[in-house]
C-alpha positions as CSV (number, residue, x, y, z in Angstrom):
1,M,-20.8,-11.0,12.9
2,A,-19.3,-13.9,10.9
3,V,-20.1,-11.8,7.7
4,R,-18.0,-8.9,9.1
5,S,-15.2,-11.2,10.1
6,R,-14.9,-12.5,6.6
7,E,-15.0,-9.0,5.3
8,V,-12.2,-8.1,7.6
9,L,-10.0,-11.0,6.6
10,S,-10.7,-10.4,3.0
11,A,-9.4,-6.8,3.4
12,Y,-6.5,-7.9,5.3
13,R,-5.6,-10.5,2.7
14,A,-6.1,-7.9,-0.1
15,L,-3.7,-5.6,1.5
16,L,-1.0,-8.3,2.0
17,R,-1.5,-9.5,-1.7
18,A,-1.1,-5.8,-2.9
19,T,2.2,-5.4,-1.0
20,R,3.5,-8.8,-2.1
21,K,2.9,-7.9,-5.7
22,T,4.2,-4.3,-5.5
23,F,7.2,-5.0,-3.4
24,A,8.2,-8.4,-4.8
25,G,11.9,-9.1,-4.3
26,D,12.2,-6.3,-1.5
27,S,12.4,-8.2,1.7
28,V,12.8,-5.1,3.8
29,M,9.5,-3.5,2.3
30,L,7.6,-6.7,2.5
31,S,8.4,-7.4,6.0
32,G,7.9,-3.8,7.1
33,S,4.5,-3.5,5.2
34,A,3.2,-6.8,6.6
35,A,4.1,-5.7,10.1
36,E,2.5,-2.4,9.8
37,I,-0.7,-3.9,8.2
38,R,-0.9,-6.5,11.1
39,K,-0.3,-3.6,13.7
40,K,-3.2,-1.5,12.2
41,F,-5.6,-4.4,12.2
42,E,-4.6,-5.3,15.8
43,E,-5.1,-1.8,17.0
44,N,-8.6,-2.0,15.7
45,R,-9.4,-5.6,16.8
46,H,-12.0,-4.5,19.2
47,V,-13.9,-2.0,17.2
48,T,-17.6,-2.9,17.3
49,S,-19.4,0.2,16.0
50,E,-20.9,-0.6,12.6
51,A,-20.1,2.9,11.3
52,D,-16.3,2.6,12.5
53,L,-16.0,-0.9,11.0
54,Q,-17.5,0.2,7.7
55,R,-15.0,3.2,7.6
56,L,-12.0,1.0,8.6
57,L,-12.9,-1.5,5.8
58,D,-13.3,1.3,3.2
59,E,-9.8,2.7,4.3
60,A,-8.3,-0.8,4.0
61,R,-9.9,-1.3,0.4
62,D,-8.6,2.3,-0.6
63,A,-5.1,1.5,0.8
64,S,-5.1,-1.8,-1.1
65,E,-6.1,-0.1,-4.4
66,F,-3.6,2.8,-3.7
67,I,-0.6,0.3,-3.1
68,S,-1.6,-1.7,-6.2
69,T,-2.1,1.2,-8.6
70,T,0.0,4.1,-7.4
71,I,3.3,2.6,-6.0
72,V,5.9,1.3,-8.5
73,Q,9.0,-0.3,-7.2
74,A,12.3,0.9,-8.9
75,K,14.8,-1.8,-9.6
76,L,18.5,-1.4,-9.9
77,N,19.6,-2.5,-13.6
78,S,22.9,-3.8,-14.8
79,R,24.2,-0.2,-15.6
80,G,23.8,0.8,-11.9
81,D,20.7,2.9,-12.6
82,Y,17.2,2.6,-11.2
83,E,14.5,1.9,-13.7
84,V,10.7,1.9,-13.2
85,K,8.4,-0.4,-15.3
86,P,5.0,0.4,-14.5
87,G,2.3,-2.2,-15.3
88,K,-1.1,-1.8,-17.0
89,E,-2.5,-1.3,-13.5
90,H,-0.7,2.0,-13.3
91,A,-2.1,3.5,-16.6
92,G,-3.0,7.0,-16.2
93,A,-1.0,7.5,-13.1
94,T,1.4,10.4,-12.8
95,F,5.0,9.6,-12.1
96,E,6.7,11.7,-9.2
97,H,10.3,11.0,-8.3
98,P,11.0,11.3,-4.7
99,S,13.7,14.0,-5.3
100,E,11.1,16.2,-7.0
101,I,8.9,16.0,-3.9
102,L,11.6,16.9,-1.6
103,R,12.5,19.8,-3.8
104,R,9.1,21.1,-3.8
105,N,9.0,20.8,0.1
106,D,12.2,22.9,0.2
107,L,10.7,25.8,-1.7
108,P,9.8,28.9,0.3
109,K,6.1,29.1,1.1
């Protein structure tokens, strides 16, 4: 069980590191994401099934990778515009502006 405890703690820390890097300088997102991560881990604290533990660990690793490689924080520049500066970890990712997603959702089905 000690091995699993280390794996869980490692996954928890990886998620926190991913959010700290992705949302650096955005205190609202940092505190909100940390609270959500904590909540999810607390909800699953009593899971004992090996299959369920493995699934949850896989989900945590996937979430950490998704946060690190897919989410890019836009920053307000001196001209009053928001700019996005993706890093090398975002290479090959497709950029979608939130307004484009909203527009697509408004289209008739």
